[in-house]
C-alpha positions as a printed NumPy array, in Angstrom:
array([[ 21.172,  12.466, -10.667],
       [ 20.275,  10.064,  -7.854],
       [ 17.742,  12.507,  -6.42 ],
       [ 15.969,  12.792,  -9.767],
       [ 15.75 ,   9.009, -10.057],
       [ 14.374,   8.741,  -6.523],
       [ 11.681,  11.355,  -7.2  ],
       [ 10.788,   9.832, -10.575],
       [ 10.417,   6.327,  -9.138],
       [  8.589,   7.623,  -6.06 ],
       [  6.023,   9.28 ,  -8.292],
       [  5.733,   6.157, -10.438],
       [  5.234,   3.907,  -7.377],
       [  3.778,   6.218,  -4.686],
       [  2.641,   3.394,  -2.411],
       [  6.135,   1.888,  -2.143],
       [  8.53 ,   2.813,   0.63 ],
       [ 12.254,   3.48 ,   0.667],
       [ 13.055,  -0.219,   1.037],
       [ 11.534,  -0.927,  -2.379],
       [ 12.522,   2.295,  -4.157],
       [ 16.192,   1.956,  -3.112],
       [ 16.818,  -1.297,  -5.017],
       [ 15.111,   0.141,  -8.116],
       [ 17.469,   3.121,  -8.072],
       [ 20.446,   0.809,  -7.598],
       [ 19.291,  -1.242, -10.614],
       [ 19.847,   1.898, -12.668],
       [ 23.55 ,   1.724, -11.693],
       [ 23.272,   4.609,  -9.225],
       [ 24.83 ,   4.446,  -5.778],
       [ 22.268,   5.253,  -3.119],
       [ 21.317,   3.914,   0.307],
       [ 17.779,   3.616,   1.63 ],
       [ 18.343,   6.419,   4.159],
       [ 19.078,   8.789,   1.274],
       [ 15.842,   7.695,  -0.392],
       [ 13.971,   8.548,   2.813],
       [ 15.675,  11.963,   3.028],
       [ 14.841,  12.87 ,  -0.565],
       [ 11.257,  11.708,  -0.232],
       [ 10.799,  13.812,   2.914],
       [ 12.357,  16.834,   1.24 ],
       [ 10.486,  16.514,  -2.069],
       [  7.267,  15.268,  -0.43 ],
       [  5.689,  13.405,  -3.332],
       [  1.987,  13.338,  -2.558],
       [  0.536,   9.878,  -2.102],
       [ -3.235,   9.767,  -2.454],
       [ -4.951,   8.07 ,   0.513],
       [ -6.469,   4.69 ,  -0.1  ],
       [-10.271,   4.685,  -0.085],
       [-10.425,   0.928,   0.173],
       [-10.956,  -0.433,   3.66 ],
       [-10.334,  -4.147,   4.014],
       [-11.317,  -6.142,   7.068],
       [ -8.369,  -7.931,   8.626],
       [-10.184, -11.139,   9.549],
       [-13.124, -11.259,   7.19 ],
       [-16.135,  -9.225,   6.218],
       [-19.166,  -8.511,   8.363],
       [-22.386,  -8.174,   6.445],
       [-26.073,  -8.079,   7.19 ],
       [-28.236, -10.788,   5.742],
       [-31.923, -10.426,   5.181],
       [-34.292, -12.572,   7.274],
       [-35.431, -14.402,   4.159],
       [-31.868, -15.562,   3.406],
       [-31.062, -17.065,   6.801],
       [-32.755, -18.497,   9.832],
       [-31.382, -15.773,  12.093],
       [-31.894, -12.117,  11.276],
       [-28.574, -10.977,  12.693],
       [-25.101, -10.107,  11.447],
       [-23.085, -12.863,   9.815],
       [-19.296, -13.037,   9.83 ],
       [-17.507, -14.36 ,   6.765],
       [-14.075, -15.57 ,   7.893],
       [-13.102, -16.751,   4.416],
       [-12.302, -20.348,   5.39 ],
       [-13.514, -21.983,   2.216],
       [-11.729, -24.893,   0.536]])
């Protein structure tokens, strides 16, 4: 019963890890520890699609056209706007 709940919730939330799936299973009044969630997920291997989105950690680098700025070089947007 616990294994079925773990697989069902893992497929519903594929990007979540055992530390988030475990509490959801326990909310359903089932006794399970996070290590068991990890074991079941490894055994069942629910496929998680890779993320295509790449996000810069400290801002975005973009190229501006010479007509938009004085310098015709790369600009760094650090996102420090009020």
